[in-house]
Every structure is written in C-alpha cells, then in structure tokens.
C-alpha positions in Angstrom: 0.0 0.0 0.0 2.9 2.4 0.6 4.1 1.8 -2.9 0.8 2.8 -4.4 0.5 6.0 -2.3 3.9 7.3 -3.6 2.2 9.5 -6.2 0.4 11.4 -3.5 3.6 12.9 -2.1 3.9 15.6 -4.8 0.2 16.2 -5.1 -1.1 19.7 -4.4 -4.3 21.6 -5.0 -3.0 23.7 -7.9 -5.2 21.8 -10.5 -8.3 22.3 -8.3 -7.6 26.0 -7.8 -6.9 26.5 -11.5 -10.0 24.7 -12.6 -12.0 26.7 -10.1 -10.6 30.0 -11.5 -11.4 28.9 -15.0 -15.0 28.0 -14.1 -15.3 31.3 -12.2 -14.1 33.3 -15.3 -16.4 31.4 -17.7 -19.3 31.8 -15.4 -18.7 35.5 -15.1 -18.5 35.9 -18.9 -21.7 33.9 -19.4 -23.5 36.1 -16.8 -22.1 39.2 -18.5 -23.6 38.2 -21.8 -26.9 37.3 -20.2 -27.1 40.7 -18.4 -26.0 42.5 -21.7 -28.7 40.8 -23.7 -31.3 41.5 -21.0 -30.3 45.1 -21.0 -30.6 45.4 -24.8 -34.1 43.8 -24.7 -35.0 46.2 -21.9 -33.9 49.2 -24.0 -35.8 47.9 -27.0 -39.0 47.5 -25.0 -38.6 50.9 -23.4 -38.1 52.6 -26.7 -41.1 50.7 -28.2 -43.3 51.9 -25.4 -42.1 55.5 -25.8 -42.7 55.3 -29.6 -46.3 54.0 -29.0 -47.0 56.7 -26.5 -45.7 59.3 -28.9 -47.8 58.0 -31.7 -50.9 57.9 -29.5 -50.4 61.5 -28.4 -49.7 62.6 -31.9 -53.0 61.0 -33.1 -54.8 62.5 -30.2 -53.5 66.0 -30.9 -54.4 65.7 -34.6 -57.9 64.6 -33.8 -58.3 67.4 -31.4 -56.9 69.9 -33.8 -59.3 68.8 -36.5 -62.4 68.7 -34.2 -61.7 71.6 -31.9 -59.8 74.3 -33.8 -60.8 76.4 -36.7 -58.2 76.5 -39.4 -57.9 79.7 -41.2 -57.5 79.7 -45.0 -54.2 80.9 -46.3 -54.4 84.1 -48.3 -54.3 83.5 -52.0 -51.8 85.5 -54.1 -53.4 88.0 -56.4 -51.9 86.3 -59.5 -53.8 83.1 -58.7 -57.0 84.7 -57.6 -58.7 84.8 -61.1 -57.9 81.1 -61.7 -59.7 79.9 -58.6 -62.6 82.3 -58.8 -66.1 81.3 -59.5 -66.4 80.1 -63.2 -69.6 82.1 -63.6 -67.8 85.3 -62.8 -64.8 84.6 -65.0 -66.8 83.9 -68.1 -65.6 80.3 -68.5 -69.0 78.7 -67.9 -69.9 75.6 -69.9 
C-alpha cells in the first residue's frame, strides 16, 4: 500500500484551484452576456413603449386639432385669384 501511495507525495491543490478559477471566469463571462442581452431587450421594450405613447399622443393631438380648432384659410396671391374664382364670374362657364 505504501508503494501505491507514492504518487500522493507531490500532489497539491493547484489543479483544483486553476479549474475553479477557469470556471469562475467562464461563469462571469456567461452572466455578463446574459445581463448584456437582457439590458438590450429592456432598452428595445422601453423605446417601443415610448414610440407607441408618442404615436398615441400625436394621433390625439391631430384629432383634437381637426375637431376643436378652426383652421384659417391661407391668403391666395393675387396672381392666382382669377384662376380659382367662380367660373360664372370669369366667363368660363360651360
């Protein structure tokens, strides 16, 4: 039995420590990527909600402006006034 246990004399824990460090680093990297992906998904969802809210308010403001406000007609330049006048007045009646 003493002859079989001779290989244990030079045995230390360096392999266990090194394997633990490798696993620790790989675990940290995998968690980093999971957190990074989750952060990206969070930003996408946040911006999608902000876009939908912005669209909703823009639709609401357009509807309100069409129903509630009176839009004033823009003044017509004098050069175009005869062309959009009443056809009966301009003599172009059919």
